[in-house]
C-alpha positions in Angstrom: -60.7 -243.3 -214.8 -62.1 -240.4 -217.0 -60.1 -237.3 -217.7 -62.0 -234.0 -217.7 -60.3 -230.9 -219.3 -61.3 -227.3 -219.1 -60.5 -225.6 -222.3 -60.4 -221.9 -223.3 -60.4 -220.4 -226.8 -59.9 -216.7 -227.4 -57.9 -216.6 -230.7 -60.2 -214.0 -232.6 -63.7 -212.8 -231.8 -65.2 -215.7 -229.8 -64.8 -216.0 -226.0 -65.3 -219.7 -225.4 -64.8 -222.3 -222.7 -65.6 -225.9 -222.6 -65.3 -228.9 -220.3 -64.5 -232.1 -222.3 -64.2 -235.6 -221.0 -61.8 -238.2 -222.5 -61.5 -236.2 -225.8 -64.9 -237.2 -227.0 -67.7 -236.2 -224.6 -68.6 -232.4 -224.4 -69.8 -231.7 -221.0 -70.3 -228.0 -221.6 -69.5 -225.7 -224.5 -70.1 -222.0 -224.0 -69.4 -219.4 -226.7 -69.8 -215.7 -226.5 -69.6 -214.2 -230.0 -68.6 -210.7 -230.8 -70.0 -210.6 -234.4 -72.6 -208.0 -233.8 -70.0 -205.6 -232.4 -67.6 -206.0 -235.3 -70.3 -206.0 -238.0 -70.5 -202.2 -237.5 -66.9 -201.9 -238.6 -67.0 -204.5 -241.4 -64.6 -206.9 -239.8 -62.8 -207.8 -236.6 -61.2 -204.9 -234.7 -58.4 -206.4 -232.6 -58.5 -203.9 -229.7 -62.2 -204.2 -229.3 -61.9 -208.0 -229.5 -59.3 -208.0 -226.7 -61.5 -205.8 -224.4 -64.6 -207.8 -225.0 -62.6 -211.1 -224.1 -61.5 -209.4 -220.9 -65.1 -208.3 -220.1 -66.6 -211.9 -220.6 -63.8 -214.4 -219.9 -64.6 -215.0 -216.3 -68.3 -215.3 -216.9 -67.8 -217.7 -219.8 -65.4 -219.9 -217.8 -67.7 -220.1 -214.8 -70.8 -220.8 -216.9 -68.8 -223.7 -218.6 -67.9 -225.2 -215.2 -71.5 -224.7 -213.9 -73.0 -226.3 -217.1 -70.7 -229.3 -216.7 -71.5 -229.6 -213.0 -67.9 -229.2 -212.2 -65.6 -227.0 -210.0 -62.1 -226.1 -211.0 -60.8 -228.6 -208.4 -62.6 -231.4 -210.2 -61.0 -230.9 -213.6 -57.7 -232.8 -214.4 -56.1 -230.1 -216.6 -56.5 -226.6 -218.1 -56.0 -226.1 -221.8 -55.8 -223.0 -223.9 -55.2 -221.9 -227.5 -52.0 -220.0 -227.6 -51.7 -219.5 -231.3 -52.2 -218.6 -234.1 -54.6 -215.6 -233.8 -54.8 -212.1 -232.7 -52.0 -211.4 -230.1 -54.3 -209.4 -227.7 -57.1 -211.8 -227.9 -54.8 -214.7 -227.4 -53.2 -213.2 -224.4 -56.5 -212.9 -222.5 -57.1 -216.7 -222.8 -53.6 -217.6 -222.0 -53.5 -215.3 -218.9 -56.8 -216.8 -217.7 -55.7 -220.4 -218.2 -52.3 -219.8 -216.6 -53.9 -218.2 -213.5 -56.5 -220.9 -213.1 -54.0 -223.7 -213.5 -51.7 -222.2 -211.1 -54.2 -221.4 -208.4 -55.7 -224.9 -208.6 -52.5 -226.8 -209.0 -53.6 -228.3 -212.4 -51.5 -229.1 -215.5 -51.4 -226.5 -218.1 -51.7 -227.5 -221.8 -51.1 -225.1 -224.7 -53.0 -225.9 -227.9 -52.4 -225.0 -231.5 -55.7 -223.5 -232.9 -55.5 -225.5 -236.2 -54.9 -228.7 -234.3 -58.1 -227.9 -232.4 -60.0 -227.6 -235.7 -58.6 -231.0 -236.8 -59.7 -232.5 -233.5 -63.3 -231.1 -233.8 -64.3 -234.2 -235.9 -63.6 -236.6 -233.0 -66.5 -235.1 -231.0 -69.3 -236.5 -233.2 -67.4 -239.2 -235.1 -66.0 -241.7 -232.5 -65.2 -244.1 -235.3 -62.7 -241.5 -236.9 -59.1 -242.5 -235.9 -55.8 -241.6 -237.6 -54.6 -242.0 -240.3 -56.8 -239.8 -242.6 -56.6 -236.7 -244.8 -57.6 -233.4 -243.2 -58.7 -230.3 -244.9 -58.8 -227.2 -242.5 -60.6 -224.2 -244.0 -61.2 -221.1 -241.9 -61.1 -217.3 -241.8 -57.3 -217.4 -241.3 -56.2 -220.7 -242.4 -56.3 -223.2 -245.2 -54.4 -226.4 -244.7 -54.3 -229.8 -246.3 -52.6 -232.3 -243.9 -52.2 -236.1 -243.4 -53.2 -236.8 -239.8 -50.8 -239.6 -239.2 -51.6 -240.2 -235.6 -53.0 -238.3 -232.6 -51.2 -234.9 -232.7 -48.9 -236.0 -235.5 -49.2 -234.4 -238.9 -47.7 -234.3 -242.4 -48.4 -230.9 -244.2 -49.2 -231.3 -247.8 -50.3 -227.9 -248.7 -51.4 -224.6 -247.3 -52.5 -221.2 -248.7 -49.7 -219.0 -250.0 -51.6 -215.8 -249.6 -55.3 -215.3 -248.5 -57.1 -218.1 -246.6 -60.4 -219.1 -248.0 -62.3 -217.5 -245.3 -60.5 -214.3 -245.6 -61.3 -214.3 -249.4 -64.9 -214.8 -248.6 -64.9 -211.7 -246.2 -63.1 -209.5 -248.7 -65.4 -210.3 -251.5 -68.6 -210.0 -249.4 -67.3 -206.5 -248.4 -66.7 -205.7 -252.1 -70.2 -206.7 -253.3 -71.9 -205.0 -250.3 -72.9 -208.0 -248.2 -70.8 -206.9 -245.2 -69.4 -208.9 -242.4 -69.2 -211.9 -241.6 -68.7 -212.7 -245.3 -68.8 -216.4 -245.3 -72.5 -217.0 -244.2 -73.7 -214.0 -246.2 -72.1 -215.1 -249.5 -73.5 -218.6 -248.8 -77.0 -217.3 -248.3 -76.8 -214.9 -251.3 -75.4 -217.6 -253.6 -78.4 -219.8 -253.2 -80.4 -217.2 -255.3 -77.6 -216.9 -258.0 -76.3 -218.9 -261.0 -72.8 -220.4 -260.2 -72.1 -220.5 -264.0 -72.9 -216.9 -264.6 -69.3 -215.7 -264.3 -66.1 -217.7 -264.8 -63.4 -217.0 -262.3 -60.0 -218.7 -262.7 -58.7 -221.3 -260.3 -55.1 -220.6 -259.3 -52.5 -223.2 -259.1 -49.2 -222.7 -257.3 -46.2 -223.6 -259.5 -44.1 -226.4 -257.9 -46.6 -227.3 -255.2 -49.6 -229.1 -256.4 -51.4 -229.1 -253.1 -50.9 -225.4 -252.0 -53.7 -223.0 -252.3 -54.0 -219.4 -253.6 -57.1 -217.4 -253.3 -55.9 -213.8 -253.7 -56.3 -214.2 -257.5 -60.0 -215.2 -257.2 -60.5 -212.2 -255.0 -58.8 -209.8 -257.4 -60.7 -211.3 -260.3 -64.0 -210.4 -258.6 -62.8 -206.8 -257.8 -61.7 -206.5 -261.5 -65.1 -207.6 -262.6 -66.8 -205.0 -260.4 -64.6 -202.3 -261.5 -65.1 -203.1 -265.2 -68.9 -203.2 -264.7 -68.8 -199.9 -263.0 -66.7 -198.2 -265.8 -69.1 -199.7 -268.4 -72.1 -198.8 -266.6 -73.3 -202.4 -266.5 -75.5 -203.7 -263.6 -74.2 -206.5 -261.4 -76.3 -209.3 -260.3 -74.9 -209.8 -256.7 -76.4 -213.3 -256.3 -74.8 -214.5 -259.5 -71.4 -213.0 -258.5 -71.6 -214.5 -255.1 -72.5 -218.0 -256.5 -69.8 -217.8 -259.1 -67.1 -216.7 -256.6 -68.2 -219.4 -254.2 -68.0 -222.1 -256.9 -64.4 -221.1 -257.7 -63.3 -221.4 -254.1 -65.2 -224.6 -253.5 -64.0 -226.2 -256.7 -60.2 -225.7 -255.8 -60.8 -226.9 -252.3 -62.4 -230.1 -253.5 -60.0 -230.6 -256.4 -56.9 -230.4 -254.2 -58.4 -232.7 -251.6 -59.6 -235.4 -253.8 -56.3 -235.4 -255.8 -54.3 -235.8 -252.5 -56.5 -238.6 -251.4 -56.1 -240.5 -254.7 -52.3 -239.8 -254.9 -51.7 -241.0 -251.3 -54.4 -243.8 -251.4 -56.2 -242.4 -248.5 -59.9 -243.2 -248.3 -61.0 -241.1 -245.3 -61.3 -237.3 -245.3 -62.0 -235.1 -242.4 -63.1 -231.4 -243.0 -63.1 -228.8 -240.4 -62.9 -225.0 -239.8 -65.3 -222.3 -240.2 -65.6 -222.4 -244.0 -66.4 -226.2 -243.5 -69.9 -225.1 -242.5 -70.5 -223.6 -246.0 -73.4 -225.4 -247.6 -71.9 -225.4 -251.1 -68.5 -226.8 -249.9 -70.2 -229.6 -247.9 -72.4 -230.6 -250.8 -69.6 -230.6 -253.3 -67.2 -232.6 -251.0 -70.0 -235.1 -250.2 -70.7 -235.6 -253.9 -67.0 -235.9 -254.8 -66.3 -238.4 -252.0 -69.4 -240.4 -253.0 -68.1 -240.7 -256.5 -64.6 -241.7 -255.5 -65.6 -244.1 -252.7 -64.1 -241.9 -249.9 -65.6 -241.7 -246.4 -66.1 -238.1 -245.4 -66.3 -236.7 -241.9 -67.6 -233.1 -241.2 -68.4 -231.6 -237.8 -71.7 -229.9 -237.1 -71.6 -226.1 -237.8 -71.3 -225.3 -234.1 -68.0 -227.3 -234.0 -66.7 -225.9 -237.3 -66.5 -222.2 -236.1 -64.3 -221.3 -233.2 -65.2 -223.1 -230.0 -63.4 -224.4 -226.9 -64.7 -227.9 -227.2 -62.3 -228.7 -230.1 -59.5 -227.3 -228.0 -60.3 -229.6 -225.1 -60.3 -232.6 -227.5 -56.9 -231.8 -228.8 -55.6 -231.2 -225.3 -56.8 -234.6 -224.2 -54.5 -236.3 -226.6 -51.5 -234.1 -225.6 -52.4 -234.8 -221.9 -52.4 -238.5 -222.6 -49.0 -238.2 -224.3 -47.5 -236.5 -221.3 -47.4 -233.0 -222.9 -47.3 -230.2 -220.3 -46.8 -226.4 -220.9 -44.6 -224.3 -218.6 -45.7 -221.2 -216.7 -43.8 -219.2 -219.4 -46.4 -220.1 -222.0 -47.2 -217.1 -224.2 -49.3 -216.1 -227.0 -47.8 -216.8 -230.4 -49.8 -214.9 -233.0 -48.1 -216.4 -236.1 -47.6 -220.0 -234.7 -47.1 -222.6 -237.5 -48.5 -226.0 -237.5 -45.3 -228.2 -237.4 -44.9 -231.6 -238.8 -44.2 -234.2 -236.2 
């Protein structure tokens, strides 16, 4: 018998709901994005994000059920992202999920946002099963993990400061591209020379798989300040391409080295930054050279969405995991090894 899970995601600036069957088949996937609202302010404003979630959550949930041809009584469980993320935004989704599960007498499953990103690859790649190496790169997270089994991970490395997506946003703002930084730098870089400016790749002492992106961000800011003081013009496309190359190089280098060291020949990449065209191309080239098999979700499943939460929740459901009615938002929730 199939298992249908209603999943909710409100960790940042997307109000999303999906119905997922058996952890693979997406029956519906509704996303209301707040990008236009936050662009005016150059980044996500937490209070505005929370209010927008409140305004849209009921509509998005009902549309997801309608698109799937389901009623709440016909789903087997209700899942929700409970962390990490913006606390106010998370609370909206958690409160909605708890109310619906309680009213319908359905099991409640809290899902880790990063675990959702890891699970996104299962939607379009049914042949992908653990174990494999996972690289998660998004606006708030950069993790390199061994996916040992369903919902079981060994953390190899993570960022010690800025996440990759956060660095994209800050650099985009500094060079006048605005928000959201990732897609805008990706587009601008296509017109630039990635070898025009050399930016250093940071290595974390004593932890060969950890990441650090604040140094690259600071190098860009120093370059801009020096140019301004000297009265030199700045080629924005060259700067965007050079910065992007520095970030992509370190992501690919760490991932390939880990795969070689651990003798893992399958790599799954996910998260919003995984939709970056330069990163996708560089990782594909590296994996082709090394003989690794690479899995990347379509862009719609890279950015925040509820389908990935439904996939992650399915494996928790099958393992007998259930959340209590005291489930709460945990904005700094860590991905734990298990």
